[in-house]
C-alpha positions in Angstrom: 142.3 144.0 149.4 143.5 144.6 145.9 144.7 141.1 145.4 141.3 139.6 146.7 139.3 141.9 144.5 141.5 140.9 141.5 141.1 137.2 142.3 137.4 137.2 142.6 136.5 137.7 138.9 139.1 135.1 137.9 137.5 132.7 140.3 133.9 133.2 138.9 135.3 132.8 135.3 137.0 129.5 136.2 133.8 128.2 137.9 131.7 129.3 134.9 134.4 127.5 132.5 134.3 124.3 134.4 130.4 124.3 134.6 130.2 124.9 130.8 132.7 122.1 130.2 130.9 119.5 132.5 127.5 120.5 130.7 129.2 120.0 127.3 130.8 116.7 128.5 127.4 115.6 129.6 125.8 116.5 126.3 128.4 114.9 124.4 128.0 111.5 126.1 124.1 111.6 125.5 124.7 112.4 121.8 127.3 109.6 121.1 125.1 107.0 123.0 122.0 107.4 120.8 119.0 105.1 121.0 119.3 101.8 119.1 116.4 100.1 117.4 112.9 101.3 116.8 112.0 101.4 120.5 114.4 104.0 121.4 115.8 101.8 124.2 119.5 102.4 124.9 121.7 99.3 124.7 123.6 98.2 128.0 126.6 97.6 126.0 127.9 98.2 122.4 131.0 96.5 120.8 132.7 96.4 117.5 134.2 93.1 116.2 131.7 90.9 118.3 132.3 87.2 118.6 130.2 84.3 120.2 131.0 80.7 120.1 128.6 77.8 121.1 130.3 74.6 122.0 129.2 70.9 123.1 131.8 69.5 125.3 134.6 71.6 123.9 133.6 71.0 120.3 132.4 74.1 118.4 128.8 73.9 117.0 128.9 77.4 115.5 130.7 80.7 115.9 129.3 84.0 115.2 131.1 87.0 114.1 129.7 90.7 113.8 131.2 94.0 112.9 128.9 95.7 115.6 126.8 94.3 118.3 124.6 95.9 121.1 123.3 93.9 124.1 120.0 94.5 125.9 120.2 92.7 129.1 116.5 93.0 130.3 115.4 91.2 127.1 118.4 88.8 126.8 118.9 90.1 123.4 121.9 91.0 121.4 121.5 92.8 118.0 124.2 92.5 115.5 125.2 93.9 112.1 127.2 92.5 109.2 127.1 88.9 110.7 128.7 85.7 109.7 128.2 82.4 111.3 130.4 79.3 110.7 128.6 76.0 111.5 130.5 72.8 112.3 129.7 69.2 112.3 129.7 66.9 115.5 133.6 66.4 115.1 134.1 70.2 114.7 134.7 70.2 111.1 133.3 73.3 109.3 130.2 72.5 107.0 128.7 75.8 106.2 128.8 79.6 106.5 125.9 82.0 106.9 126.2 85.7 106.1 123.5 88.5 106.5 123.2 92.2 106.9 121.9 92.0 110.4 120.7 89.7 113.1 119.3 89.1 116.7 120.5 86.5 119.2 118.6 85.5 122.3 121.3 85.5 124.9 119.9 82.6 126.8 118.5 80.1 124.3 121.1 81.3 121.5 118.4 81.1 119.0 119.0 83.6 116.1 117.2 85.6 113.4 119.2 86.7 110.3 117.7 89.3 108.0 118.7 91.1 104.9 120.6 89.3 102.1 120.8 86.1 103.9 123.2 83.5 102.2 124.1 80.0 103.5 126.9 78.3 101.6 127.9 74.7 102.5 131.4 73.2 102.0 130.1 71.1 99.1 129.0 74.2 97.2 125.1 74.1 98.0 123.9 77.7 98.3 120.7 79.1 99.9 119.5 82.6 99.4 116.6 84.5 101.3 115.7 87.6 103.2 115.0 86.2 106.5 116.0 83.1 108.5 115.6 81.7 112.0 118.3 79.3 113.6 116.9 77.1 116.5 119.9 76.4 118.5 118.4 73.5 120.6 117.2 71.7 117.5 120.2 72.7 115.4 117.7 73.8 112.6 117.1 76.7 110.3 113.8 77.8 109.4 112.6 80.3 106.8 109.1 81.8 107.4 106.2 80.7 104.9 106.2 84.4 103.7 109.7 84.4 102.5 110.9 83.3 99.0 113.8 80.7 99.3 116.3 79.8 96.5 118.6 76.7 97.0 121.2 76.2 94.2 123.5 73.0 93.8 125.5 73.4 90.6 123.1 74.2 87.8 120.2 72.9 89.6 117.9 75.5 91.2 114.9 75.0 93.7 112.8 77.9 94.8 109.8 78.0 97.1 108.1 79.7 100.1 108.9 78.4 103.6 111.8 76.2 104.3 113.3 73.9 107.0 116.7 72.3 107.2 119.9 71.5 109.1 122.7 74.0 108.7 124.5 71.8 106.4 121.5 71.6 103.9 121.6 67.8 103.9 117.9 67.3 104.7 115.6 70.2 103.7 111.9 70.8 102.9 110.1 73.6 101.2 106.7 74.4 102.6 104.7 75.7 99.4 105.0 76.8 95.8 108.1 74.7 94.9 109.7 75.3 91.5 112.7 73.2 90.2 114.9 73.7 87.3 117.3 70.7 86.7 120.2 70.2 84.3 120.9 66.6 84.8 121.4 65.0 81.4 119.8 61.7 82.6 116.7 63.5 83.7 113.7 63.3 81.2 112.7 66.9 82.5 116.1 68.4 81.7 116.1 72.2 81.3 112.4 72.3 82.1 110.7 73.4 85.2 109.0 71.1 87.7 106.3 72.6 89.8 104.7 71.1 93.0 101.8 72.5 94.8 
């Protein structure tokens, strides 16, 4: 009888401790998962050092790298931070690199939105700067909204304007409005002056 009375309090203490540990573990899991994004929706998966490659018959079209990514399967959405996208030509040769603070990828279409300190640099040294840029995967085209200022620099020549459309290599591009050009070509009659188009 003495031993059973002595064990009973220990049993209750052990059960109480086990319950407290389970509750604490459950709370800890909820705390670390935390809601992502403004909707408060929890991601299905979170990963560090995320990578995604798009190919055409084995030839890379682009490769995305991100320090962090979260997937939301119900919306076919991947959100990423500290992104870098390497673009390639039809032979798989690197042509340009895009970097941005954050981005979103449609997991089905592979269309992307890059936001925050967006920079696109081609292998020939042409540079694009803006705050928001969309990449349309099917068309292999980049688009900057008409509300966003864009700056394209090649050597000492600088073009600025609002709204923009181009291929990722910046070979053929078009500004949408309020285009300003500063050129430094010695043969140009408007050297070191500003050209303005409506």
